[in-house]
Residue, then its C-alpha position, 0 to 999 in steps of 0.5 A: m839665663s840660669t837653668e833653675f829659671l828656664p821657662m816654666p811650667d813644662d809641657n805637663g804643667y810642672f814646676g820641678e816636682y810640683g803642679g801637673q794635672i791630678i784630674p780625671p781623663d775627661l777633665k784633662t781634655i777640658m784643661d788641655q783645651i783651655n791651655d791650647a786656647y790660651e797659647e793660641i791667643r796670648n801673643t796675638d796683637e788683638f788679645k794683647n791690645e784689648l787687655n792692655d787697653l783695659f788695664i790702662h782705661y778700665v783698671g787704671r794701670p800702671s798702679p803707682i809706687f809710693h814711698a812710705k816715708r813717715l812709716s820708714d822714719k818711724l821705724g828708723g831703718a830701711q825705706i819701705y815702698l808700696k806697690r799700690e795694687d789697692l788703687n786698682h778698679t775693684g780694689a785689689h790685684k785680682i782684676n788683673h787675671c780676672l780680665g784675662e780669664a773673662l776674655l779667654a772664656k769669651f774667646m772660647g765661647k763659654t756661656k758661664v764663668l764659675a769661681e770661688t772667693g775668700a775675702g771676696q776680692h776675686g769674686v768682685a773682680l770676676a763679677t766685674a769682668c763678666a759684667l764687662v764682657g757679658i758672660d754669666c757669673e757664679i761665685h761660691m763663698g763660705e758662709i763665714d766669709i760672707e758674714k765677715e766680708h759683707p761689703n764685697v758680698t753686696k758688690m757682687k750682687i749689685l754686679g749681677c753674679k749669682l752668689v752661692p753660700v757654702s755651709r760645708g766643712t769650715r765654711t771658708l775658702k777651701d770649701a768654697v773651692d770644692s763647691a765651685f769645682e763640683e758645680y763646674l764638673k756638671d758642665p765643663v763644656n759650656s762653663f769656665y772655671a776662673i781659678g782665683s790664684v796660681v793654684g789648681p791644675h795646669p794651665f791655671p798656675k801659669m795663666v794667672r801668673d802671666f796675667q799678674s806679671v804686669v805687677g812686677n814688670e811695672a814695679r821693676k821699671q818704676f823702682m829703677e826710675m825712682s831710685g836708680k836701682l832695684p829694691d834690696i827686698a821684694m815682699a808680698c803676702v802668700g795664700g794661694g800666691s798670685n799677688a806674690m808671683g805677680l811681683f816676684t816674676a820680674f825679679i827672679e833673675d836679679e840675684t841682688v833682690e831678695l824675695v820674701g813671701v809672708e804666710p799667715a801664722g794665725k793664732g800661732l804656728d804652735t796651734a792648729d789655727h794657722a795657714a802657713t803651708l810653705t812653713l809647716g806643710t808637706k808635699g801632697a795633692i789638692h784641687g788637681f795639682e801637687c804642692y805643699t799642703l797642710q794635711d793629716d796622716e792620710g793626706n787629707p787637707l787640714p782645716v786652716y785659719s787666718i784672720a785674712s779670708g783670702l789667705d786661709y787655704p791649705g795648699v799653695g801655688p806650685q811655683h812657690c813650692y819650687l822657689k822654696d826648694i831651690k831657696r830663691v824665695r824665703y817664706e816667713s809668717i805673721d800672726d793675727k796680732e802682728c797683722l792687726d798692728a800693721f793694719m792700724e799702723l799703716s792706716r794711721t801713719e800713712g793714711i792707707i788702709p790695707a787689706l788684712e792679706s796685705a797687712h801680713a807683708v806690711a807687718y813683716a817689713m815692719k819687723i825687719a826694717k827697723d834693724m836694717p840700714k837706712d839706705k836699704t829698701i823694701l818693696i811691698n806688693l800692697s795687694g788690696r785695700g781694706d774697705k772690706d775689712a774695716d768694719f770687722v777690724a773696728d769690731k775686733l779692736s772695739l774702735 
């Protein structure tokens, strides 16, 4: 194995120079306890069997890979394949790590699970997992996202979670993270903060990646069975970065597979209205860890924007930062118009309505596929379905 890809993070939670625990000593103690509990149960037969059983009989794994033949033929170039995480119970990849975190919280004897959500997919998945294991759930969500993602808000309430609207700042994902974390600090002994991506202080980037690695492990095996070879490109959208790390992890050692992460360019990289952290960010610290961030001259996180509520975060997972620096993953960006065009194209060409987050990856695949040979292949992690976005898009496009 290449030394670049030795098991990460290190004992201090770093992927190269990114990650760690930029937190007060008392909270570090709590985080270390979570890490110890995770390391204690992660390889036990009881935990692995319970999680695998839930993946199969509750989530509906393995999720299939679909060859988007009509879309590929229309573009006239590379063949596009979709890893259908949108078909999971709750409609996205988020259920994969939410079940793992809920089971860990139960093992640790916690009485409440707290979390933030942007698009609502993490909130729905966590509320679902908490209902399943019988733990109270509290979700913090920005007021703008509550209005925009109303179907998911209704689902969370039906599932029994306490929904806390966040009115501060931009009233979106970053502020929801701040609010949830502050509430967690009031009682970290009895509560568990279930972070919704590969971000936050150690051990969360590691844990969420590990739980999401089921996506890439399945996809690698499935693609080999379908085509007899690995894909030429594996691609996913990147906000915090959990669905991308879930896919990329299985292909990192395969030098023949190009890895591409797609960020939100929003209204344009030449405006302030984007969330292209890896494209335009600089190294900083946010929410207890070091990573690329979009920040002002004083190191404070800038307001960010994306048409996709799950991508408007001013930081990014530390492992993504490391993979960018060593040039193992190429990070590109897609603006709102390109995202909406891809959303509609996939819906009307293949009958698959993607989440706006996932549509960023579809858009970039469409952009490059047409200029690639027809025998080349692109595998996209279609991380979620667009039920939650349908009314918003219909209104936006006056459908």
